[in-house]
C-alpha atoms as one frame of an Amber mdcrd trajectory, in Angstrom:
protein
-110.928  39.883 -33.569-111.582  39.587 -30.100-108.969  40.924 -27.740-110.264
  38.318 -25.031-107.403  35.924 -24.117-108.519  32.881 -22.007-106.272  31.063
 -19.456-106.517  27.125 -21.314-105.470  25.867 -17.868-107.547  27.971 -15.766
-110.145  24.992 -15.134-107.369  22.343 -14.138-106.780  22.224 -10.561-103.138
  21.972  -9.197-102.531  18.741  -8.072-100.608  18.734  -4.479 -97.120  17.147
  -4.527 -98.019  14.864  -1.733-100.887  13.364  -4.010 -98.235  12.737  -6.658
 -96.098  10.794  -4.114 -98.944   8.726  -2.875 -99.788   7.621  -6.320 -96.206
   7.047  -7.050 -95.820   4.983  -3.910 -98.928   2.837  -4.742 -97.645   2.201
  -8.052 -94.408   1.174  -6.711 -96.074  -1.643  -4.982 -94.049  -1.657  -1.872
 -90.349  -1.387  -3.994 -88.061   0.865  -2.393 -88.789   4.313  -3.523 -85.198
   5.606  -3.006 -83.692   2.822  -4.910 -86.076   2.704  -7.880 -86.650   6.549
  -8.288 -83.740   8.468  -6.892 -80.639   8.847  -8.832 -77.259   8.918  -7.137
 -74.593  10.843  -9.773 -70.938   9.975  -9.743 -70.672  13.059  -7.965 -72.647
  11.956  -5.067 -75.563  13.993  -4.900 -79.114  12.973  -5.394 -81.526  13.725
  -8.590 -85.127  13.319  -7.766 -87.563  11.538 -10.338 -89.412  15.024 -11.007
 -89.343  18.483  -9.801 -91.959  21.072  -9.547 -92.462  24.793  -9.450 -91.995
  24.963  -5.711 -88.633  23.518  -6.077 -87.662  27.079  -7.457 -88.685  29.101
  -4.353 -85.280  29.330  -2.851 -83.444  30.117  -6.007 -82.423  33.901  -5.779
 -80.815  34.285  -8.956 -83.795  33.671 -10.605 -85.048  37.040 -10.216 -82.302
  38.298 -12.544 -82.132  38.537 -16.250 -79.491  37.551 -18.777 -76.427  39.927
 -18.735 -77.362  40.537 -14.587 -74.900  39.787 -11.721 -74.499  36.654 -10.802
 -74.709  35.835 -14.567 -76.289  32.339 -14.094 -78.514  33.081 -16.977 -75.531
  34.277 -19.311 -73.395  37.526 -19.715 -75.056  38.168 -22.811 -78.109  40.785
 -22.740 -79.542  39.795 -26.053 -79.084  36.583 -28.003 -76.865  33.362 -27.016
 -74.079  33.694 -30.094 -70.652  32.031 -29.539 -67.695  31.864 -31.540 -67.456
  28.813 -33.739 -63.927  27.838 -32.868 -61.541  25.546 -35.208 -58.809  23.784
 -33.437 -55.761  23.501 -35.569 -53.125  21.216 -34.004 -50.718  21.513 -37.091
 -47.363  22.723 -35.978 -45.823  23.554 -39.566 -46.741  27.124 -39.957 -47.698
  27.017 -43.348 -49.782  23.980 -43.286 -51.514  25.518 -40.363 -52.167  28.865
 -41.959 -53.717  26.824 -45.179 -56.000  25.168 -42.744 -56.796  28.439 -40.961
 -57.640  30.359 -43.829 -59.849  27.556 -45.383 -61.833  27.251 -42.051 -62.249
  30.909 -41.727 -63.763  30.745 -45.480 -65.871  27.904 -44.387 -67.565  29.528
 -41.322 -64.890  29.613 -38.337 -64.822  33.047 -36.728 -62.189  31.837 -34.170
 -59.101  29.898 -34.185 -57.011  27.634 -31.910 -53.177  27.698 -33.274 -50.028
  25.677 -32.138 -47.769  28.448 -30.903 -44.664  25.797 -30.569 -43.014  27.061
 -33.357 -43.501  30.981 -33.180 -40.098  32.084 -32.067 -40.019  35.642 -34.205
 -42.271  38.130 -36.192 -41.775  36.297 -39.370 -43.053  32.935 -37.775 -46.209
  34.933 -36.494 -46.592  36.437 -39.889 -46.415  33.112 -41.624 -49.273  31.520
 -39.262 -51.357  34.365 -39.410 -51.292  35.372 -43.145 -54.649  36.495 -44.611
 -56.423  35.955 -41.167 -58.184  39.514 -40.064 -57.507  39.614 -36.424 -60.236
  42.507 -36.009 -62.779  39.952 -36.767 -61.271  36.500 -36.149 -60.571  35.408
 -32.594 -57.192  33.899 -31.906 -56.010  31.469 -29.343 -52.573  30.471 -28.932
 -51.309  27.181 -27.011 -48.038  25.252 -26.131 -45.450  28.121 -26.257 -42.742
  28.012 -23.819 -42.817  31.744 -22.793 -46.014  33.741 -23.226 -44.311  36.887
 -22.449 -41.826  36.539 -25.099 -45.033  35.639 -27.399 -46.996  38.697 -26.194
 -44.484  41.080 -27.152 -44.152  39.229 -30.752 -47.888  39.609 -30.890 -48.413
  43.234 -29.981 -45.426  44.063 -32.460 -47.489  42.147 -35.307 -50.622  43.927
 -34.215 -48.957  47.316 -34.523 -47.213  46.447 -37.867 -50.409  45.507 -39.332
 -52.330  48.513 -38.010 -54.861  46.399 -36.283 -57.336  48.123 -34.044 -56.299
  46.982 -30.466 -59.899  47.487 -29.200 -61.109  44.945 -31.587 -58.417  41.967
 -30.865 -59.845  38.989 -29.227 -58.464  35.782 -28.284 -56.229  34.570 -25.520
 -53.000  32.818 -24.388 -52.898  29.494 -22.726 -50.820  30.379 -19.833 -51.760
  28.393 -16.914 -49.011  27.231 -14.744 -51.122  25.854 -12.141 -52.629  23.033
 -14.364 -49.099  22.476 -15.724 -48.306  21.856 -12.064 -51.011  19.369 -11.540
 -49.988  17.328 -14.412 -46.234  17.442 -13.881 -46.109  17.518  -9.940 -43.770
  20.556 -10.200 -43.767  23.993 -12.024 -42.127  24.873 -15.488 -39.449  26.825
 -13.591 -40.623  27.707 -10.029 -43.717  28.766  -8.518 -42.535  31.993  -7.865
 -41.000  32.648 -11.613 -44.137  30.952 -13.286 -46.459  33.064 -11.513 -44.424
  36.097 -12.057 -45.334  36.235 -15.836 -48.633  37.569 -14.540 -47.382  40.809
 -13.896 -45.428  40.611 -17.404 -48.495  40.006 -19.141 -50.678  42.135 -17.383
 -47.957  45.230 -18.377 -48.144  44.034 -22.061 -51.428  42.351 -23.145 -53.418
  43.813 -20.198 -52.417  47.183 -20.902 -53.058  46.976 -24.554 -55.714  44.532
 -25.660 -59.014  45.146 -23.587 -60.420  41.827 -24.928 -57.662  39.218 -24.878
 -57.468  36.831 -22.237 -53.837  36.166 -21.241 -54.647  33.772 -18.516 -56.314
  30.437 -19.060 -57.985  28.114 -16.487 -57.687  24.522 -18.393 -60.854  23.157
 -16.841 -60.849  20.934 -20.067 -57.408  19.193 -19.153 -58.754  18.415 -15.844
 -62.033  16.658 -17.236 -59.879  14.647 -19.660 -57.690  13.426 -16.658 -60.809
  11.814 -15.292 -62.174  14.199 -12.796 -66.119  14.457 -12.237 -67.993  17.523
 -12.839 -67.756  18.765  -9.314 -63.613  18.354  -9.304 -63.226  19.900 -12.797
 -65.180  23.315 -11.719 -64.003  23.364  -7.830 -60.449  22.919  -9.143 -60.464
  25.370 -11.995 -62.198  27.998  -9.636 -59.448  27.349  -7.053 -56.833  27.811
  -9.806 -58.499  31.016 -10.924 -58.770  32.453  -7.376 -55.255  31.582  -6.851
 -54.643  33.876  -9.943 -56.474  36.516  -8.460 -54.922  36.466  -4.961 -51.585
  36.744  -6.494 -52.629  39.831  -8.851 -54.062  41.496  -5.796 -50.906  40.759
  -3.604 -49.106  42.751  -6.459 -51.480  45.485  -6.484 -53.435  44.712  -9.373
 -57.046  45.639  -9.008 -59.744  42.986  -9.568 -61.000  45.004 -12.685 -57.591
  44.703 -14.074 -57.150  40.901 -13.703 -60.639  38.945 -13.672 -61.534  39.964
 -17.184 -58.612  38.482 -18.424 -59.147  35.069 -17.251 -60.575  32.392 -19.946
 -62.163  29.286 -18.749 -62.005  26.173 -20.659 -64.476  23.357 -19.816 -64.906
  20.015 -21.699 -68.535  19.348 -22.231 -69.245  15.357 -21.908 -72.239  13.371
 -22.962 -74.300  13.864 -19.762 -76.530  16.358 -21.446 -78.538  18.113 -18.830
 -75.588  17.982 -16.161 -73.204  19.700 -18.633 -75.806  22.545 -19.345 -75.948
  22.822 -15.550 -72.171  22.852 -15.297 -71.794  26.215 -17.107 -74.512  28.030
 -15.425 -73.298  26.832 -12.196 -69.684  27.784 -13.148 -70.527  31.471 -13.781
 -72.724  31.895 -10.324 -69.517  30.532  -8.434 -66.943  32.668 -10.558 -69.116
  35.692  -9.795 -69.614  34.940  -6.083 -65.703  34.621  -5.752 -64.974  37.745
  -7.668 -67.453  39.619  -5.648 -65.054  38.856  -2.514 -62.652  41.239  -4.042
 -65.004  43.965  -4.091 -65.076  45.152  -7.959 -66.738  48.390  -8.593 -68.312
  47.228 -11.664 -70.557  44.311 -11.688 -69.551  43.142 -15.290 -65.980  42.407
 -13.676 -67.604  39.021 -12.580 -68.682  37.865 -15.988 -66.982  34.583 -16.892
 -65.535  33.830 -20.312 -65.909  30.498 -21.141 -64.431  28.153 -24.006 -66.325
  24.789 -24.207 -64.522  21.903 -25.700 -65.999  18.534 -26.833 -64.560  16.017
 -24.472 -61.938  13.758 -25.265 -62.375  11.317 -22.373 -65.314   9.821 -24.086
 -64.043   9.681 -27.497 -63.633   6.185 -29.259 -61.057   4.653 -31.798 -63.599
   1.900 -32.951 -66.723   2.846 -34.262 -65.251   6.569 -34.502 -67.884   8.170
 -36.535 -70.120   7.881 -33.304 -67.694  10.109 -31.784 -69.667  12.701 -34.297
 -72.939  12.088 -32.620 -71.292  12.541 -29.182 -69.830  15.934 -30.241 -73.315
  17.086 -31.418 -74.898  16.598 -28.078 -71.788  18.018 -26.574 -72.102  21.306
 -28.693 -75.759  21.634 -27.807 -75.054  21.458 -23.939 -72.356  24.127 -24.536
 -74.564  26.225 -26.391 -77.489  26.005 -24.074 -75.351  26.357 -21.399 -74.070
  29.777 -22.689 -70.508  29.417 -23.952 -68.882  32.136 -25.445 -66.695  30.109
 -27.621 -67.056  26.292 -28.884 -64.655  23.916 -29.791 -65.653  20.531 -31.272
 -62.926  18.269 -31.721 -62.441  16.460 -35.432 -64.214  12.978 -34.547 -60.914
  10.917 -35.652 -58.256  13.036 -33.503 -58.127  10.090 -30.902 -56.100   7.895
 -33.455 -54.687   9.925 -36.260 -53.742  13.578 -37.310 -57.219  15.008 -38.320
 -57.937  15.947 -42.268 -60.068  18.361 -43.694 -63.174  16.177 -43.833 -63.051
  15.801 -40.190 -62.404  19.379 -39.297 -65.282  20.212 -41.645 -67.628  18.059
 -40.085 -66.600  19.309 -36.445 -66.999  23.089 -38.018 -70.279  22.301 -39.769
 -71.788  20.744 -36.805 -71.840  24.361 -34.933 -72.963  25.787 -38.010 -75.998
  23.703 -37.913 -76.780  24.576 -34.474 -76.609  28.020 -35.530 -77.856  28.476
 -38.700 -80.444  25.765 -38.860 -81.345  25.101 -35.281 -81.073  28.755 -34.228
 -79.332  27.967 -30.795 -78.002  31.489 -30.786 -81.128  33.370 -30.872 -82.372
  32.809 -27.336 -80.885  34.095 -24.023 -80.514  31.217 -21.625 -83.091  28.592
 -23.459 -83.156  26.849 -20.118 -84.223  29.292 -18.212 -87.363  28.277 -15.877
 -86.781  24.309 -16.380 -87.366  22.920 -13.189 -85.087  20.047 -13.507 -82.024
  22.499 -14.851 -82.517  25.088 -12.349 -82.144  22.719  -9.629 -79.287  20.465
 -11.123 -77.363  23.986 -11.405 -78.314  24.780  -7.865 -77.169  21.317  -6.439
 -74.034  21.341  -8.728 -73.161  25.083  -7.046 -73.580  23.848  -3.569 -71.304
  20.399  -3.973 -68.766  22.607  -6.045 -68.763  25.381  -3.281 -68.047  22.605
  -0.691 -64.983  21.332  -2.378 -63.650  24.727  -3.312 -63.841  25.901   0.323
 -62.255  22.645   1.270 -59.273  23.252  -0.995 -59.195  26.804   0.406 -58.989
  25.527   3.855 -56.290  23.288   3.206 -54.124  25.957   1.776 -55.382  26.345
  -1.815 -54.765  24.389  -5.024 -51.101  24.729  -5.140 -50.766  23.401  -1.967
 -52.898  20.390  -2.586 -51.553  20.095  -5.963 -47.965  19.846  -4.674 -48.932
  17.407  -1.626 -50.566  15.166  -3.655 -54.109  15.207  -2.423 -55.734  16.775
  -5.657 -54.058  13.696  -7.501 -55.297  11.070  -4.940 -58.919  12.462  -5.373
 -58.793  12.305  -9.080 -57.360   9.015  -9.234 -60.378   7.767  -6.950 -62.956
   9.236  -9.316 -60.937   7.741 -12.372 -61.183   4.291 -10.505 -65.105   4.487
  -9.992 -65.350   5.373 -13.806 -63.245   2.950 -14.755 -65.142   0.225 -12.935
 -68.481   1.477 -14.263 -66.902   1.211 -18.201 -65.632  -2.156 -17.119 -68.837
  -3.545 -15.861 -71.027  -1.545 -18.456 -72.628   0.591 -16.123 -71.371   3.285
 -18.331 -72.057   2.559 -21.826 -69.394   3.660 -24.737 -71.134   2.814 -28.141
 -68.965   0.825 -30.323 -66.626  -0.046 -27.438 -67.959  -1.631 -24.604 -71.411
  -2.299 -25.911 -72.761  -2.791 -29.548 -69.646  -3.052 -31.336 -69.114  -3.243
 -35.138 -67.636  -6.655 -35.107 -66.022  -6.875 -38.476 -64.205  -3.374 -38.205
 -60.518  -3.271 -38.317 -58.569  -0.646 -37.032 -55.091  -1.497 -36.726 -53.874
  -0.160 -40.091 -55.720   2.993 -39.698 -54.385   4.191 -36.318 -51.416   6.548
 -36.131 -51.513   6.496 -32.269 -53.767   6.047 -29.422 -51.350   6.604 -26.633
 -51.114   9.664 -24.659 -47.839  11.466 -23.201 -47.324  10.286 -19.714 -47.348
  12.761 -16.795 -46.165  12.070 -13.411 -49.372  14.138 -11.982 -52.888  13.898
 -13.606 -52.656  11.947 -16.664 -55.171  12.616 -19.512 -56.704   9.314 -20.853
 -59.605   8.177 -22.837 -62.175   6.042 -21.261 -62.004   3.397 -24.123 -58.497
   3.079 -24.167 -58.239  -0.453 -22.067 -61.141  -1.837 -24.405 -59.190  -0.645
 -27.660 -55.797  -1.959 -26.732 -57.352  -5.431 -25.887 -59.060  -5.273 -29.497
 -56.230  -4.273 -31.163 -54.023  -6.940 -29.727 -56.543  -9.442 -31.163 -56.019
  -7.787 -34.371 -52.315  -8.046 -34.300 -52.830 -11.657 -32.994 -55.086 -12.147
 -36.343 -52.301 -10.990 -38.695 -50.270 -14.255 -38.403 -53.055 -16.701 -36.738
 -56.699 -17.605 -37.272 -58.997 -14.821 -35.603 -60.483 -16.336 -32.516 -63.864
 -17.607 -33.138 -67.388 -17.594 -31.222 -70.129 -20.346 -32.298 -73.448 -19.525
 -31.446 -75.315 -22.823 -30.582 -79.040 -21.580 -30.323 -81.059 -24.128 -29.383
 -84.544 -24.570 -27.259 -86.774 -21.547 -26.568 -86.630 -18.997 -29.528 -86.974
 -15.702 -27.398 -84.218 -16.793 -24.856 -81.857 -18.233 -27.461 -81.977 -15.077
 -29.617 -81.714 -12.787 -26.718 -78.770 -14.558 -25.190 -77.020 -15.057 -28.920
 -77.147 -11.242 -29.252 -75.649 -10.970 -25.742 -73.080 -13.241 -26.615 -72.295
 -11.314 -29.949 -71.974  -8.035 -28.068 -69.785  -9.524 -25.264 -66.950 -11.003
 -27.524 -67.392  -8.458 -30.211 -65.999  -5.996 -27.892 -62.681  -7.847 -28.358
 -63.030  -8.540 -32.057 -63.514 -12.281 -31.990 -65.296 -13.460 -35.051 -68.937
 -14.636 -34.204 -70.326 -17.472 -36.143 -74.216 -16.905 -36.183 -76.649 -19.712
 -36.729 -80.334 -20.309 -37.033 -80.890 -22.552 -34.129 -80.891 -26.403 -33.785
 -83.584 -29.057 -32.878 -81.231 -31.253 -31.248 -77.839 -31.065 -29.498 -76.004
 -33.402 -31.991 -76.947 -31.303 -35.112 -75.687 -28.247 -33.232 -72.181 -29.959
 -32.011 -71.579 -31.049 -35.481 -71.780 -27.858 -36.788 -69.847 -26.280 -34.001
 -66.959 -28.653 -34.566 -66.850 -28.486 -38.053 -66.673 -24.574 -37.608 -63.134
 -24.981 -35.796 -64.203 -22.413 -33.408 -62.304 -21.661 -30.310 -65.613 -21.182
 -28.082 -68.946 -22.437 -28.364 -71.491 -20.393 -26.826 -74.670 -22.260 -25.609
 -77.820 -20.111 -26.275 -81.126 -21.386 -24.520 -83.109 -20.827 -21.385 -82.180
 -21.427 -17.883 -84.980 -24.080 -17.648 -83.519 -26.215 -20.543 -79.788 -25.816
 -19.857 -79.486 -28.832 -17.704 -80.417 -31.106 -20.298 -79.009 -29.187 -23.591
 -75.709 -27.711 -21.996 -74.740 -31.175 -20.390 -75.262 -33.006 -23.365 -73.613
 -30.503 -25.862 -70.588 -29.901 -23.590 -70.058 -33.697 -22.864 -70.011 -34.388
 -26.826 -67.620 -31.580 -27.673 -65.086 -32.345 -24.805 -65.107 -35.854 -25.727
 -64.239 -35.133 -29.528 -62.073 -31.693 -29.153 -61.148 -30.995 -25.083 -59.539
 -27.575 -26.338 -62.890 -25.939 -27.220 -64.073 -23.894 -24.691 -67.736 -24.483
 -23.971 -69.631 -21.594 -22.235 -73.470 -21.179 -21.543 -75.078 -17.617 -21.911
 -76.490 -16.611 -18.811 -76.116 -17.269 -14.937 -78.612 -20.274 -14.080 -77.225
 -20.260 -10.331 -79.249 -23.411  -9.223 -77.837 -25.567 -11.774 -74.348 -23.804
 -12.160 -72.534 -26.656 -10.195 -74.064 -29.526 -12.306 -73.067 -27.765 -15.537
 -69.706 -27.563 -14.099 -69.398 -30.916 -13.296 -70.574 -31.718 -17.328 -67.652
 -29.900 -18.268 -68.887 -26.175 -19.125 -66.027 -23.961 -18.853 -67.556 -20.446
 -17.929 -70.871 -18.406 -17.645 -71.228 -15.396 -19.523 -73.848 -12.890 -17.911
 -74.646  -9.151 -17.215 -72.990  -9.288 -13.605 -69.645  -9.726 -14.577 -66.594
  -7.383 -15.341 -66.454  -7.469 -19.165 -62.914  -6.064 -19.278 -61.502  -8.443
 -16.828 -63.236 -11.307 -18.416 -62.421 -10.531 -22.000 -58.747 -10.187 -20.769
 -58.754 -13.453 -19.485 -60.124 -15.219 -22.605 -57.304 -13.422 -24.599 -54.541
 -14.946 -22.167 -56.639 -18.304 -22.404 -56.110 -18.081 -26.273 -52.472 -17.103
 -26.144 -53.315 -13.645 -27.391
């Protein structure tokens, strides 16, 4: 066989960027380049329509390989393995243990356990029975005193004769995020932070691979922060813990490796990959300022959770698809552990099926898609590398701004963090209300005949004085549940699709109306279309519909909609006559003929549907 290796693209000349730009401008035919092709993210930085090799010229970290400082490309030298983590919220110790043992048998190698009821060694023995702590990582959440839990945990490990060097896991000790949610510390700032010293003396001295501090970026995400805020606030909180430890004579090598970062991964696929890479870069930058003697001290340990902010109650099986892309982003981004929440967690206690799906999604990513085999699979992507860099720059600006204002604790207690997050929430909520941001099955393409009222255990969340976790779909869901409640003792509101005229336009607009009112759970009466207004009006009135939606073209509305509305109003004035579309030139004429409303793409969907519920007495 010939050893000659041809360069397949040697005969192709490189096209200069300016030549591409000239062709693009020509194709735009005078349209504004920035408006058409530049994407301004929710985080207020600009994404170009394409990137080229030259866009990587100033990214110094590209010279490093995976496992090397500053760890943008991951903390592992070989492979991309992560821990498949099963979330178990059950507080009953025996039930939680049963779920945990089953999860381990079915592929999980890490567990998150509810520690609320762990008060003595017998409680710990009950929840950890038949769990091998030398092979299974365990994270404890919801305990009132982690120093006390640390004593119990160390006693249990010694009693069971486990190898302490092989114990892995974490405590969800994070007084700063607690303060951000409650506007106050659990006891006091001094007492809460002092637990770092106690945990350092116990866990820090005995368990080399157990993180006793957690930075709950996932909670920040689920409170509505954008990506820049999530990263900046998380890093600022971690820096606060580093500074406190340093002030108390704890070396950076003795504190940084004991911090676990949790980040939620949302649906913005590439941005979330970049988020984890950016997080590692910035954490390494911060740790470097404390002058560690060992470069590995700056490695960031990341546990990625699937987002709860974007999960829905209606069409809940779509949550499985959301979790799949989120798991992929986390894996490609280099997470050390991944938690995919069960798809039904937003409205009921999860069962064996939903936990199995969450677990198996990760197993597929490993065993079938082999995402665990390649270090930093996103490396060299012009787009992702530039996203990582842009994010890092914006996050660093916000982080430095927080530090200049006195740090995350000062900014949390004076309300400036909550003010910034509330503003972010308002923007995102408006995007959902106007359908700039789509929640499949909730504000667009709903399953119109789905009934959830009897299946829901709870969709509300605990109320906090500070940052408030919530789901983006909640406002739409409460409105649709109100419709379901109303329909239990009243006829379900009906929308009659009166399609007439231009076939393509009437079908398109009927589909739009179906999606629009389907989001609130109204019954949609489908029709084949009518040749004359009289035929349509007859069927519409016989249907006893509350709303008649006239679906046609703008050019035909003046004749069709006027005649249809006048006949209907004459026979039953209570029926609401609406036009699908926004025929601005004839709106006043149609209003004069009796048309009640115009349903079109520019409306605030949430507010409009609320108004219809009010009009119908719901």
